[in-house]
N, C-alpha and C positions, 0 to 999 in steps of 0.2 A: 886226458882221462875225463876229471874233472869239467871241464867248457862240453866235451859231449854230451858226460850224463845230463848236465843241467838243459842242452839244448832237447833230448829227447824227452825228459821231461814235461818243458814247456807243448814241443809239440803234440806228446798226449793230449795233453791237458784243452790246448787248445781246438785240439781234432775233435774231439766230447764236447766242448762249449761250445763251436761253432754249428757242428750237428744237430746235436739238443734244440740250440736257438734257433735251428732251419727248420725245425718241425721235426725232426728224423728220431727215431727212439732212442734210449735211454740205453736198452740190452745192442743194440748192433752198432750205437756210436763206439760204447766201452770195448764191445769186443773186436771191433775193426783198427781199433786204435791199441788194444793193448796187442794182441795177435800180431803184429806187425811188427811194436815193439820187442815183445816176446822174441819173437824169430829173429831180430835181428842180436838180442844180448845172447841167445841159446848159440848163435853162430859165434859171437865173441869167445866166450866162454866155453864153447866146447862140446857140452852136456849137460844136463838137465842136476841139479843139487845145489848145495849149500851156495855154492857161488851164484848161481845163480837167483835165489829166492833173494840172496841180500842184493844183488842187480835190478831183481824185479821191485823190491824197497819204494824204490823213489817213482820205479811207472805205476805202483799201485795206490798210493799217494797223491799221484798227478789226477791218478781216474777219479779217486775222493773227488779231489780238490776241484777238479771240471764238474762232477755231476751236482757238487752242490754249488759252485757259482753259476750252475746253470737252470738251477730248482729242480733237479730231477731225483728220478727215485733211488735210494743208495743200493735197495734189493734188487734192483734191476741192474745197478754198476755190480754190485760183488757179483751177482749170476755173468756176467757181460766177463769177468775179470779171470773168474776160471775157467770161464769154456774159451777164452781167447790164449790164456798159457798153454791149456790142452791142444788146441788145436797145432799153435808155436809149436808145442812138443813133435808133436805125427810128422809134423811139416819137415822136423830137424832131424829127423829117425831117434828122437829121445823117450827115455821111460818116462812116465810121467806121474803114474798112480802115486807111488812112493813119496812123493812131493806136497801131495795136496794138504795133509796137516799141516806142514808148514805155513804154505801158501796162504791156508785159511787163518791160521797163527798169526800172521803178519799184517792181514787185510783186518783181523778184528783191533789189534793194537793199533792200527792206520786209524782205523774208523775212531777207537776213543779217544785219540790221539785233536783230532776232530768236531769230536762231542757228537758223532754221530749215532743214531742209533742200533746198540749190537744186535739186538733181537731181528732186526729186518735185515741186516748184513749178513748175520750167519744162516738166515733162511734163503738167503740169493746165494748165499754162498754152494750151501749143500745142492741146492737147485741146479745151479752149473755144475757141479758136481757128476751129478745125475745127468742130464743131458748129454755135456761131454763124456760120459762114460758110454750113454746109448749111442752116441755119435761115432765112435773109436770104437767100438768094438768090445771097452774092458765090462770091468765087474763093476754093476751100479752099485751093488748093495757093499764093495769093498772102496769104494769112490767117496760114495756117503759117510759110511762108517768113518773112514780118514778126515774127511774134512771136516766133518761135526767135532768127531776129537780133537782135531788140531784146534775150532774155534773156543770150544769149550774151555781148553787147559790154556789157552790163550786168556779166552777170559778171566778165566780164576785166577792168574797173576796181576790182573788191574787191581781187583778187588772180587771179595764176594758175594757182593750184589751185581756187580757184572759178569762172573759164571754163573750164578741161577738166572741172570736173566739169558743167558746164552741158552744155556742148559734146556731151559723151557721152552726156547725159540726150536730149539732141533730136536726136541725129544718125542718119538709117534715116528706117526706117518707122513714123509714131505715126497711131494712130486711122483705119488704112490708108489715110494720103499720104504719098508721099514727102516729106521735109521738105529743102526744098532751101536753107540757108545764104546770104546776100548779105555778102562780105566787101567791104571790111575791117575786122577786127576783130583785137588784138592777142593771138594763142594763148601759152601757155606751151608745147606741144607743138614736140618738136623733129622736123625733117622728114627 
């Protein structure tokens, strides 16, 4: 099973790197690679949920590494990861909005691990959730809220500075949607 996961990770990374270096868009490369990988993982795990998020952790890391290796835009990668996972969930007939916060949190932690820009990643995650929700007929506000809240919570688990950066990035209106965060999360900001 570990060998299969490593193979999947390498495949995702290579698809993204080759597409971007070949002149393709970061967003489309990530959506295609992640959607395909997520569809396989959903079929293997049988549903959306904690086991899926854990399985997709390596896929997300591979996507981030592939985009960074190819010199792509991390915000577009984040957007593509969320949209790819939402599309895969729809294809597999699994619920998806409830896992957006966990997916966003995992992506933020993987981004911090690779020293990527957390604010850019957070904005991309929310934009992907909004686009995916519109495409799939889901609540756009709920998708944006759960994604932003998950990203902020994860960032504050890293550090107060990381949390403040992500909070600033997702506060307000993104992609035409007012983002409403659901507390509690510990902030570093003084009230």
